[in-house]
C-alpha positions in Angstrom: 202.1 -32.5 130.8 200.4 -29.2 129.0 201.9 -27.1 131.9 205.3 -28.8 132.1 205.6 -27.9 128.4 204.5 -24.5 128.6 207.0 -23.9 131.3 210.0 -25.6 129.8 209.4 -23.3 126.8 208.6 -20.2 129.1 212.2 -21.3 130.5 213.7 -21.8 127.4 212.4 -18.5 125.8 213.5 -16.4 129.2 217.1 -17.8 128.7 217.1 -17.1 125.3 216.0 -13.5 126.1 218.8 -13.2 128.5 221.6 -14.7 126.2 220.2 -12.3 123.4 220.7 -9.4 125.6 223.9 -10.5 126.6 225.4 -10.9 122.8 223.5 -7.7 122.0 225.6 -5.6 124.6 228.6 -7.4 123.7 228.4 -6.2 120.0 227.2 -2.7 121.3 230.2 -2.7 123.4 232.8 -3.8 121.3 231.7 -2.5 118.1 230.7 1.2 118.3 233.1 1.9 115.5 233.7 -0.5 112.8 231.7 -3.8 112.0 232.5 -7.2 112.7 234.3 -9.2 109.8 231.0 -9.8 108.0 232.7 -12.7 106.2 232.3 -15.0 109.4 228.5 -14.7 108.7 228.4 -17.6 106.0 224.6 -16.5 104.7 224.9 -13.0 102.9 221.3 -13.0 101.5 219.7 -13.8 104.6 221.9 -12.4 107.4 224.0 -9.6 106.2 221.6 -6.7 105.6 219.6 -7.1 109.1 223.1 -7.3 110.8 224.2 -3.9 108.9 220.8 -2.4 109.6 221.4 -3.1 113.5 224.7 -2.1 113.7 223.9 1.0 111.8 220.7 1.8 114.2 222.7 1.1 117.3 225.8 3.3 116.3 223.4 6.3 114.7 221.5 6.1 118.1 224.3 6.1 120.3 224.6 10.0 120.8 221.5 11.7 118.9 223.0 15.4 119.5 226.0 14.8 117.1 225.8 14.9 113.5 226.6 11.6 112.0 229.0 10.3 109.4 229.2 6.7 107.6 232.4 5.3 105.9 231.5 2.5 103.3 234.0 0.6 101.3 236.1 -2.5 101.0 238.9 -4.0 102.8 240.9 -0.8 102.2 238.1 1.3 104.3 237.4 -1.7 106.8 241.3 -1.1 107.5 242.9 -4.4 106.9 245.3 -6.1 108.4 245.3 -3.5 111.5 243.8 -3.3 114.8 240.6 -0.7 115.2 242.6 2.1 116.9 244.9 2.6 113.9 242.7 2.5 111.1 242.2 5.8 109.4 238.9 6.3 110.0 239.2 5.9 113.6 242.2 8.9 113.3 239.2 10.7 111.6 237.0 10.3 114.3 239.6 11.6 117.0 240.0 14.6 114.8 236.3 15.3 114.3 235.4 14.6 118.1 232.0 16.3 117.4 231.0 13.4 114.7 229.2 10.1 115.5 231.5 8.2 113.1 230.7 4.5 111.9 232.8 2.2 109.5 230.4 -0.1 107.4 232.9 -1.8 105.0 233.3 -5.4 104.5 236.4 -7.6 103.0 236.2 -7.8 98.9 233.4 -5.1 98.8 232.6 -4.0 95.0 230.2 -1.8 93.8 227.4 -3.9 93.6 228.0 -5.4 96.9 228.1 -2.0 98.6 224.5 -1.3 96.8 222.9 -4.5 98.1 224.4 -5.0 101.4 225.7 -1.4 102.8 223.5 0.9 101.5 220.2 -0.5 102.1 220.3 -0.3 105.7 220.6 3.4 105.4 218.2 3.7 102.7 215.5 1.9 105.3 216.6 3.7 108.0 214.8 6.9 106.9 214.7 8.7 110.2 218.3 7.9 110.5 220.0 8.7 107.3 223.8 10.0 107.6 224.5 13.5 107.4 228.0 12.9 105.3 228.5 9.7 103.6 232.3 8.8 102.5 232.4 6.0 100.0 235.3 4.3 98.5 235.3 3.1 95.1 236.6 -0.2 95.3 238.3 -0.1 91.8 240.0 -3.5 91.4 237.3 -5.5 92.8 234.6 -4.0 90.9 236.1 -3.9 87.5 236.8 -7.9 87.9 233.0 -8.5 88.3 232.4 -7.1 85.0 231.9 -8.7 81.5 231.0 -7.3 78.1 227.4 -7.0 77.5 226.4 -7.5 81.2 223.1 -6.1 81.9 222.6 -3.2 84.4 221.9 -4.8 87.9 218.9 -3.4 90.2 219.6 -3.2 93.9 217.0 -5.4 96.1 216.8 -4.3 99.4 214.9 -6.7 102.1 213.5 -4.0 103.9 213.5 -3.3 107.7 211.0 -6.0 108.6 213.2 -7.6 111.0 214.0 -4.2 112.9 211.6 -4.8 116.0 213.4 -2.8 118.2 216.4 -0.9 117.4 220.0 -2.2 117.6 221.1 -5.8 117.7 218.5 -7.4 120.5 215.7 -8.4 117.2 218.6 -9.6 115.1 220.3 -11.9 117.7 216.9 -13.0 119.6 215.2 -14.3 116.1 218.8 -16.5 115.4 218.7 -19.0 118.3 222.5 -20.3 117.3 223.8 -20.5 120.7 227.5 -19.7 121.2 227.7 -19.3 117.5 228.0 -15.2 118.1 231.2 -16.0 120.2 233.4 -15.6 117.0 231.6 -12.4 115.6 232.4 -11.0 118.8 236.2 -11.3 118.5 238.3 -9.3 116.1 241.0 -11.5 114.6 243.1 -8.2 114.2 243.1 -6.9 117.8 246.5 -7.2 118.6 249.4 -4.7 118.0 251.7 -5.0 114.9 254.5 -3.2 113.2 254.8 -1.4 110.0 257.1 -3.1 108.1 258.6 -2.8 104.4 255.9 -2.8 102.0 254.8 -6.5 100.6 254.8 -7.1 96.7 254.2 -10.3 95.3 253.5 -11.3 91.9 249.7 -11.2 91.3 247.4 -13.3 89.2 247.0 -12.4 85.8 243.5 -11.4 86.2 243.7 -9.6 89.3 244.2 -6.2 87.5 242.5 -5.7 84.2 244.7 -5.5 81.3 243.9 -2.8 78.7 242.4 -5.1 76.3 240.0 -6.4 79.0 239.0 -2.8 80.4 238.3 -1.6 76.5 236.0 -4.5 76.2 234.3 -3.6 79.3 234.8 0.4 79.5 231.0 1.0 78.6 229.6 -1.2 81.2 231.9 0.1 83.8 230.8 3.7 83.2 227.2 2.9 83.3 227.4 0.7 86.3 229.5 3.4 88.3 226.9 6.1 87.3 224.1 4.2 88.8 226.3 3.6 91.8 226.7 7.7 92.3 223.0 8.2 91.4 221.9 6.0 94.2 224.7 7.3 96.8 224.0 10.8 96.0 220.3 10.2 97.5 221.1 8.8 100.8 223.1 11.7 102.5 222.9 15.5 102.6 226.6 15.3 101.6 228.8 12.5 99.8 232.5 12.3 99.4 234.2 9.7 97.1 237.3 8.2 96.8 239.0 5.8 94.5 240.7 3.0 96.5 244.3 4.0 96.8 246.9 2.0 95.0 250.5 2.3 95.2 251.0 2.7 91.1 254.8 1.7 91.3 254.3 -1.4 92.5 251.7 -2.2 90.0 254.8 -3.0 87.8 257.0 -4.8 90.2 253.7 -7.3 90.7 253.9 -8.1 87.1 251.0 -6.2 85.9 250.2 -3.1 83.6 250.7 0.0 85.3 249.5 2.1 82.4 246.2 0.2 82.2 245.6 0.3 85.7 246.3 4.4 85.5 243.8 4.4 82.8 241.1 2.7 84.8 241.7 5.1 87.7 241.3 8.0 85.1 238.2 6.9 83.8 236.7 6.3 87.2 237.6 10.0 88.2 236.0 11.4 85.2 232.7 9.5 86.0 233.0 10.4 89.7 233.8 14.5 88.2 231.2 14.2 85.7 228.6 13.3 88.2 227.7 16.5 89.8 226.0 15.2 92.8 229.1 14.0 94.6 232.2 15.2 96.0 235.3 13.4 94.5 238.3 13.5 96.5 241.6 13.1 94.7 244.1 10.7 96.3 246.9 11.1 93.5 249.3 12.6 96.3 249.3 8.8 98.0 249.7 6.8 94.7 253.6 7.3 94.4 254.3 6.8 98.3 255.9 3.5 98.7 256.2 4.4 102.7 252.3 4.6 103.3 251.5 1.2 101.9 251.2 -2.2 103.5 251.0 -3.7 100.0 249.9 -2.3 96.9 246.0 -2.0 97.5 246.3 -1.3 101.2 247.5 1.1 103.5 250.2 0.5 106.4 249.6 2.2 109.7 251.8 5.3 108.8 249.3 5.5 105.8 246.1 5.2 108.0 247.5 8.0 109.9 248.4 10.4 107.2 245.0 9.6 105.1 243.1 10.0 108.2 244.4 13.4 109.2 244.1 14.3 105.3 240.8 13.3 105.2 239.6 15.3 108.5 241.0 18.2 107.1 239.3 17.9 103.6 235.9 17.0 105.1 236.2 19.8 108.1 236.6 22.7 105.1 233.9 21.6 103.4 231.4 21.0 106.4 232.5 24.1 108.3 229.1 25.8 107.6 227.3 22.6 109.4 229.6 22.2 112.1 228.9 25.8 113.1 
């Protein structure tokens, strides 16, 4: 009976190892640039950081001869609602073929989510820190999470204890959820779409912070944003920052206060420019161009193409000594 139990257990572990290898191969094969949609993984605290660590390890090791660049941000940088080949980080990758490019972004990210879920895998991968980091400041998502008198928040990294082997195998092998991985292997936006006229609908009263609310939280926002930039500045050799693009004329059309939003962008720009250890990229030339937006906070395909080319030009100018 004991031998039978051992045999069954051995067979199960062997089958699980084979299945885990196939799933890990699927992740590496289909997600060589952009993360899967992490919102499909229910447990942020338990699973997000280890999965991101696996993603970064797999992508950074894909071609060790190339310098690495990681893009981090919210749904804007992720590329919502477009398939991967048309998003700006892919356009950038096609322009900068000498780079190993990864898009580590997720829907609804704010500066604290970026600190907790996206920066930790880079911090613990000390032998694979990105050469260049490009970070979006998710303006709307971040300001919406602040309240007057909020205490400073500290980052809590789980560490790399799960990284027994680089890549996805260790992550998948330790989570025997059978076919539960299959939804992650499918990109919901993996079909072609056409650009269309910008979609502007009335937004909830709390979507954009009002002038009064921002006055009440500006001190906390400046403090937390500086802490965010402090942490980012130490992770890479060079860090580029941009504020989430917003189609400003559309803010009025959506029933919000354009002047208040513009003030929030100005404060964010001021904190970024005064930091000194990061490079701040102004997107002012994009914020009035209706033809580049899918909605007031996301680019359409043309916008992604234009922004990707522009970003490639900006970074190549500043990185030319390194590239040569």
